[in-house]
N, C-alpha and C positions, 0 to 999 in steps of 0.2 A: 228357328227358335225366335219367338217374339220377345218383346221387352219384359213381359211378366215372367217368362221362362228364364230369361237372363237374371232377373232379380232373385228368383227362387234358387237358381243354380249357385249364385253368389252367397245366398243365405245358407245353403247346405254346406258349401265350401267353408264358410266362416263358423259353422257349428250352431247357427241360430235356427235351423230348420232340420228336422229329422225325417222329412218326407223322402221316401225311396221308391215311389211307384213309377214316376216318369223316368225315361231314359236319361234325361239331362240331370235329374237329381241323383240317379245311380252313379253317373260319371263323376259328378261333383263329390259324392260321398267316397268313391273309390280314390279319387285324387287326394282328398283330405286325409284318408288313412295312410296313403303312400307318403305324403309329406310328413305326417306325424312319426311314422316309423323311421324315415330317413333322418329326421332331425334328432331323434333319440340315439340312433346308431352313431351318427357323426359326433354328437357331443360326448358320447362315451369313448370313442376311439381316438379323438384328437385332443391333445393338451392345449391349453390356452397359449402357452409359450413353449415352443419346441425348437431349439436351435438346430438340432439335426435335421428336422423336417424343412426348416428354412434353407439350409445348405443344399438339401436334395432338390428343393423347388428351384433354387437359383441355378444349380447345375443343369437341371432339365430345361430351364428356359434358355440357358446358353447353348445347350445342345440343339434346341429347336430353332436357334437363330433369333430369339426374341430379345436377348441381351448380348452386348458385345463380349468377346472372349475376355478372359481374365487379364487385366492389364499388368504389365511388368512394373514392379515398383520403381519409381523414379529415384535416381540418386539425388540426395539433397545438394542443392546448389546455394550459393550465397543469396540468390534472390528469394529462395524458399525459406530461408532461416528467419525466425522472428526478428522484428526490428530491434528489440532490445539486445538480442544476442549479437547481431551484426554490429551494433553500436559499441557494445562492451568489448568485443574482441578487435575492434578497429584500433589502430595506434592511439588516436586521440581519446577513444573511450577507455582504453586501458590506463592511459595517463590520468584521466579524470577519476577513474575508480581508485587508483593508487593515491591520488591527492586527497580524496574523500576519506580513505582509510587513515592516512597520516593525520588529518585534522581531527578525526574522531579519537584516535589514540592519544594525540597531544591533549585534547580536552579531558580525557579520562585521567591522564597522568597529572594534569594541573589540579584536578579535583581531589585525587587521592593523596598526592604528596603534600607535605606540610608547606605553609607559605614561605616564599623566598625572602620575605622581609618581616621584621619585627619592630614594634614600637619601642624605642629606647627611652625617650623622655619628651616632655613638653616644657620648655624654659623660655620665658619672655615672649610667649606667643609663637615660638618656633617649634615645630614638631620635628623630632630627630628620629629617623629610622635607620635600621641596619639592614644591609642586603648583601648578598654574594656578588651582585653585579649592579652597582649604583647607577651607572649610565643607562643600563637597560630599564631599570625601575623608573628612573626619571622620565625616559621617553614614554614608557607605558602610562605613567600618570598624566603626562601632557596629552597623549592621545585620548585616553578615557575621559578626562575632564573636558577636553575640547569637544568630544562627541556629545557630551551632556550639556553643551551650550555655555561653558565657562571660558572666559578669557584667561589664558594661563601662559606664562613664559618660564623657560628654564634658564639656569645659570650654572657656572662653575667658578668658584672663588676660594682661594686658599686651600686648594686640595679637596674641597667639598663640592658636591653637586646638589642642586636643589631646584625647587620651583616656587614661583610666586603666583598667586591667583586671587581674584576678587570674586567671592561666591555670591550668588543671588540671595536676596532675602525676601521671603523665607527660602531656605535651601530646598531645592526640588528633590523629589524621590530618586531621580536618576543620579544626581550628585551625591545624595546621602548614601546610595548603594555603592558608588565608587569608593567613597571614604571608608565605609564600613569594611569593604573587601580588603582594603590595605591597612586596616587598623588605625586609621587617622581620626582623631576626635574632631568634631565640628567646632570651628572657632566661634566665639561669641560675637566678635565684631565683623565677621564675614571676610576677614583678611587671612588667607591661608599661606603660610610659609612652611615649606618642608625641606629639610636638609637630610641627605642620605650618606651615611658613613659605610665604608666597606666592612663587612662582617669578618671577624677573625675567629675562625672555628678553633676552639681549644680542645 
């Protein structure tokens, strides 16, 4: 077959030439019809996704030695477990998870419960609060104001506990937030004196 016959044979196979006189053209035409019949039959018989057929093919491939035999499932070991699971169930991980849960619960309780202190009065520039636990409230005020950049000192005199602080002028948003949270009015002269009495629940 020369180059011209090859081109004609390819044209007939592609359906671009209907010539059937030469032997090469007849072969190409027969091959074209065979391909068309096979493609229609295969597309009608085989689904696009057939899980059963996939399993059968895999089993046949294993039987022919093309794939390894079915592996036995490995027992999970500590090295196979996800990192977060190993960390969570390790002693230190369990401790950290418990600590986090306690912190979250304490935060919710603090938000939902009424405040432990109330404003009693402001007399002569001294703010008087009542609290179930005056020393704890004093310490909390010292810590929160110090964290906001305020120089503050605590005291105990004549059975009362309290704090003295010089507030910045103007009062920063952080300090304002601390004072509002504890129901303490902002002093006009920047000198904050708070005394805390023990609450007597009636």
